[in-house]
C-alpha positions as CSV (number, residue, x, y, z in Angstrom):
1,M,70.2,423.0,275.2
2,N,72.8,420.7,276.7
3,I,70.8,419.8,279.9
4,L,68.1,418.9,277.6
5,S,70.4,417.1,275.8
6,I,71.2,414.7,278.6
7,Y,68.1,414.1,279.9
8,I,66.7,412.4,276.4
9,G,70.0,410.8,276.5
10,Y,69.7,409.5,279.6
11,I,66.0,408.4,278.6
12,I,67.0,407.1,275.7
13,D,69.5,405.0,277.5
14,L,66.9,403.9,279.6
15,I,64.5,402.9,277.4
16,V,66.4,401.6,273.9
17,G,70.4,400.4,276.2
18,D,73.0,399.1,274.3
19,P,70.8,396.7,271.0
20,Y,73.8,394.4,269.8
21,S,72.7,395.4,266.3
22,F,73.8,398.6,266.9
23,P,77.3,401.0,265.6
24,H,78.1,402.0,268.8
25,P,81.0,404.2,269.0
26,V,82.9,402.3,271.4
27,R,83.7,399.6,268.9
28,Y,85.3,402.1,266.5
29,I,86.9,403.5,269.7
30,G,88.2,399.8,270.3
31,K,89.1,399.5,266.7
32,L,91.4,403.0,266.7
33,I,93.4,401.5,269.6
34,K,94.1,398.2,268.2
35,K,95.0,400.0,265.0
36,T,97.5,402.4,266.9
37,E,98.5,400.0,269.3
38,S,100.0,397.6,265.9
39,I,101.9,400.1,264.6
40,I,103.2,401.6,268.0
41,R,104.0,397.9,268.4
42,K,105.9,398.0,265.1
43,K,107.7,401.4,265.7
44,A,108.9,400.5,269.7
45,K,112.3,398.9,270.6
46,S,112.3,398.5,273.8
47,D,109.6,399.2,277.6
48,K,110.5,402.3,277.4
49,D,109.5,403.3,273.6
50,L,106.4,400.8,274.7
51,K,106.0,403.1,277.6
52,I,106.5,406.3,275.6
53,G,104.2,405.0,272.8
54,G,101.3,404.5,275.3
55,F,100.8,408.0,275.6
56,F,100.9,408.8,271.8
57,L,98.4,406.1,271.6
58,W,96.0,407.8,274.6
59,F,96.5,411.3,272.8
60,I,95.9,409.9,269.1
61,V,93.0,408.3,270.6
62,V,91.4,410.5,272.7
63,G,92.1,413.5,271.0
64,I,91.0,412.1,267.5
65,T,87.0,411.3,269.7
66,Y,87.0,414.1,270.9
67,L,87.4,416.1,267.9
68,V,85.2,413.9,265.4
69,T,82.2,414.3,268.0
70,Y,82.8,418.2,267.9
71,L,82.7,418.1,264.1
72,I,79.6,415.9,264.7
73,I,77.7,418.5,266.4
74,K,79.3,421.4,265.2
75,I,78.2,420.5,261.7
76,S,74.6,419.2,263.0
77,S,74.4,422.9,265.1
78,F,73.6,424.3,261.2
79,I,70.6,422.7,260.5
80,P,67.3,424.0,262.8
81,G,67.2,421.4,265.7
82,G,70.3,419.1,264.8
83,F,72.3,420.4,268.2
84,L,69.6,418.8,270.3
85,V,69.4,415.3,267.5
86,A,73.0,415.3,268.1
87,N,74.1,416.1,271.6
88,S,71.4,413.8,272.6
89,I,72.3,410.5,270.5
90,L,76.1,410.7,270.9
91,I,75.6,411.5,274.7
92,Y,72.8,408.3,275.2
93,T,75.9,406.7,274.0
94,T,78.1,407.3,276.8
95,L,75.7,406.4,279.1
96,A,75.7,402.4,280.2
97,T,72.1,401.9,282.5
98,K,70.4,399.7,280.9
99,C,72.4,397.8,279.8
100,L,74.3,397.3,283.4
101,K,70.7,395.4,284.0
102,D,70.2,393.7,281.1
103,E,73.6,392.0,281.8
104,A,73.5,391.4,285.1
105,V,69.9,390.4,285.0
106,K,71.3,387.7,282.6
107,I,73.1,386.0,285.2
108,Y,70.3,386.4,288.1
109,N,68.6,384.7,285.9
110,V,71.0,381.5,285.0
111,L,71.8,381.4,289.1
112,K,68.4,381.0,289.8
113,T,68.1,377.9,287.4
114,G,71.1,375.9,289.2
115,D,73.2,375.9,286.5
116,I,76.9,377.1,287.6
117,E,78.3,376.2,284.6
118,R,76.1,378.5,282.3
119,A,76.4,381.1,285.1
120,R,80.4,381.2,285.0
121,I,80.1,381.6,281.5
122,Q,77.5,384.8,281.4
123,V,79.6,386.5,284.4
124,S,82.6,386.3,281.9
125,Y,81.1,388.3,279.9
126,I,81.0,391.6,281.8
127,V,84.2,390.6,284.5
128,G,88.2,390.3,283.9
129,R,88.5,387.7,286.3
130,D,89.2,383.9,285.6
131,T,85.1,382.4,286.3
132,T,86.1,379.3,285.9
133,Q,85.9,377.9,289.4
134,L,84.3,380.8,290.7
135,N,80.9,379.3,293.0
136,E,77.7,380.7,293.6
137,G,78.6,383.1,295.9
138,E,81.7,384.1,293.7
139,I,79.7,384.5,290.6
140,I,77.2,386.8,292.6
141,R,79.7,389.0,294.4
142,A,81.3,389.2,290.8
143,T,77.9,390.4,289.5
144,V,77.6,392.8,292.1
145,E,80.6,394.4,292.5
146,T,81.1,395.0,288.6
147,V,77.3,397.0,288.7
148,A,78.8,399.0,291.8
149,E,82.0,399.7,290.2
150,N,80.5,400.6,286.6
151,T,77.5,402.8,287.9
152,V,80.7,405.4,287.9
153,D,82.2,404.2,284.9
154,G,78.8,404.0,283.1
155,I,77.0,406.2,284.3
156,I,77.9,408.8,286.6
157,A,81.3,409.6,285.4
158,P,80.3,410.4,281.2
159,M,77.1,412.2,283.0
160,F,79.5,414.2,285.0
161,Y,81.4,415.1,282.1
162,A,78.4,415.9,279.1
163,F,76.8,418.6,282.0
164,I,80.4,420.2,281.6
165,G,81.3,419.5,278.1
166,G,78.3,417.8,276.4
167,A,79.2,415.2,274.1
168,P,82.8,415.9,273.3
169,L,83.8,415.6,276.7
170,A,81.6,412.5,277.7
171,M,82.6,410.9,274.6
172,A,86.1,411.6,275.2
173,Y,86.0,410.5,279.0
174,K,84.4,407.6,276.7
175,A,87.7,407.0,275.2
176,V,89.9,407.5,278.2
177,N,88.0,404.4,279.7
178,T,87.8,402.0,277.1
179,L,91.7,402.9,276.5
180,D,91.6,401.5,279.8
181,S,90.1,398.4,279.9
182,T,91.8,397.8,276.5
183,V,95.5,398.4,277.7
184,G,95.7,399.5,280.8
185,Y,96.4,395.9,282.4
186,K,99.7,395.7,284.5
187,N,100.4,392.1,283.1
188,D,103.5,391.6,280.8
189,K,101.7,392.7,277.5
190,Y,100.6,395.8,278.5
191,K,102.7,397.4,282.0
192,D,104.6,399.6,279.9
193,L,101.8,400.7,276.6
194,G,98.6,400.7,278.8
195,F,101.1,402.5,282.0
196,A,99.2,405.9,280.5
197,S,95.9,404.6,279.7
198,A,95.4,403.3,283.6
199,K,97.0,406.3,285.1
200,I,94.7,408.7,283.0
201,D,91.4,406.5,283.6
202,D,92.4,407.0,287.1
203,I,92.8,410.5,287.1
204,A,89.2,411.3,284.7
205,N,87.3,409.6,287.8
206,F,89.1,410.8,291.1
207,I,86.1,413.3,291.4
208,P,83.1,411.1,290.2
209,A,84.3,408.1,292.2
210,R,84.1,410.4,295.4
211,I,81.0,412.1,294.5
212,S,79.4,408.3,293.8
213,V,79.8,407.7,297.5
214,L,77.0,410.7,298.4
215,L,75.2,410.0,294.7
216,M,74.8,406.4,295.6
217,S,74.4,406.5,299.1
218,I,71.0,408.9,298.1
219,G,70.1,406.1,295.9
220,S,70.6,403.7,298.5
221,L,67.8,405.5,300.5
222,L,65.4,405.7,297.4
223,V,64.8,402.1,297.3
224,G,64.3,401.7,301.3
225,H,68.2,400.5,301.7
226,N,70.5,401.5,304.4
227,C,71.9,405.3,303.2
228,K,73.6,405.9,306.5
229,E,76.5,402.1,306.5
230,A,76.4,402.9,302.4
231,L,77.8,407.0,303.7
232,K,80.4,405.0,305.9
233,I,81.3,402.1,304.4
234,G,81.9,404.0,301.4
235,I,84.4,406.6,303.2
236,R,85.9,404.3,305.9
237,D,86.8,401.2,303.2
238,R,87.8,403.5,300.3
239,K,91.5,402.5,299.9
240,N,90.7,398.9,300.5
241,H,91.6,398.4,296.0
242,K,94.2,398.0,294.5
243,S,92.5,401.0,292.0
244,P,92.1,404.3,293.9
245,N,88.7,404.9,292.4
246,C,86.8,401.8,293.0
247,A,86.4,400.7,296.8
248,Y,83.8,404.4,296.7
249,A,81.1,402.9,295.2
250,E,81.7,399.2,296.1
251,G,82.2,400.5,299.2
252,A,78.9,402.2,298.8
253,V,76.9,398.9,297.8
254,A,78.5,396.5,300.4
255,G,76.9,399.2,302.4
256,A,73.5,399.5,301.5
257,L,73.3,395.6,301.7
258,G,75.1,394.8,304.8
259,V,77.3,392.3,302.8
260,Q,81.3,391.7,302.1
261,L,82.7,392.4,298.7
262,G,86.4,392.3,297.9
263,G,88.6,388.8,298.3
264,T,90.5,386.9,296.5
265,N,90.1,387.0,292.4
266,V,92.6,385.5,289.6
267,Y,93.1,387.9,286.7
268,F,95.1,385.9,283.8
269,G,96.0,383.3,285.5
270,K,97.3,385.2,288.5
271,A,95.9,385.3,292.4
272,V,95.2,389.2,292.9
273,Y,94.6,389.3,296.5
274,K,92.0,392.4,297.3
275,P,91.3,393.5,300.6
276,T,87.7,392.9,302.1
277,I,85.1,396.0,301.6
278,G,82.2,396.0,304.3
279,D,80.9,394.4,307.4
280,K,79.4,390.8,306.8
281,H,75.8,391.3,308.5
282,R,74.6,388.3,306.3
283,E,76.0,385.9,303.2
284,I,75.4,387.3,300.1
285,E,72.9,386.0,298.0
286,V,71.4,386.1,294.6
287,E,68.8,388.6,295.4
288,D,71.6,390.9,296.0
289,I,72.0,391.2,291.5
290,V,68.3,393.2,292.0
291,R,69.0,395.2,295.0
292,T,72.4,396.4,293.3
293,N,70.5,397.2,290.0
294,K,67.5,399.0,292.0
295,I,70.7,401.2,293.5
296,M,72.3,401.7,290.0
297,Y,69.4,403.0,288.3
298,A,68.2,405.2,291.7
299,S,71.8,406.6,291.6
300,S,71.4,407.5,287.7
301,I,68.3,409.1,288.6
302,T,69.9,411.5,291.9
303,S,73.0,412.3,290.0
304,M,70.8,413.5,286.8
305,I,68.9,415.9,290.0
306,V,71.5,416.9,291.5
307,F,74.3,417.5,288.8
308,T,71.0,419.9,286.8
309,I,71.1,421.8,290.4
310,I,74.7,422.3,290.8
311,F,74.5,423.9,286.9
312,I,72.0,425.8,287.0
313,L,73.1,427.5,290.0
314,L,76.8,427.6,288.5
């Protein structure tokens, strides 16, 4: 029943995506984070207090998210077919396949018109870096990197946890990931409060990020790109990122497409140098956004098949 729920949730995600009007659970997780953060900041008197408070923030947000999801599933189980419906819908909300594709396509479409200013604004919705001075190539690179990285965060990882523990564990992962994207920054405001969230997100993504190299290499092969290079670069350049996890997926895409990712970006007014990922066999181009989307879709299908086989064998 859990496997069937995952397939149903995945299909709903492919068809529906994340409509702006939909009351997505991540919105409520975000509100819980902000409310809890506000309380902790009022109580904390020092940087040490903030760091300790960050662990409480993590336990409260992830704990409540897991518990609420578990109770919804449990209560729904008393209704005929209730478990299947509730588990499927909740798992659907943890996946972001169509949403990722749609946001990337918006940037692609603007770039095709030649409107760089509008493209800079559009890409700012999906990246944390300063986009005001980006040229066309940098906008394309930012989009490709984001889709590659979020293939793990938004598809492979939640799917991985859904197979292990159904909707409750997948939703708990979503809370972990939302905490990282909300408070897991190394700037002055969040370096202490967000310490726990950033570190635990690294732990939660440790396995999904590493298996993503294989899954995305197979996905690359399915859509006609270089599987061998995807696997090679994903492994070779796995440490070329400040995150212990991001370079795996970015490396796989860079290798598959024969382009180079990484380099210097600006975050919150500060230039952050990142090592390059991949070999520059050619310059990155706007069609690489479409190619990356295809790799992402193929990788999601590959993940479903591989996880199902492993689940059945175990």
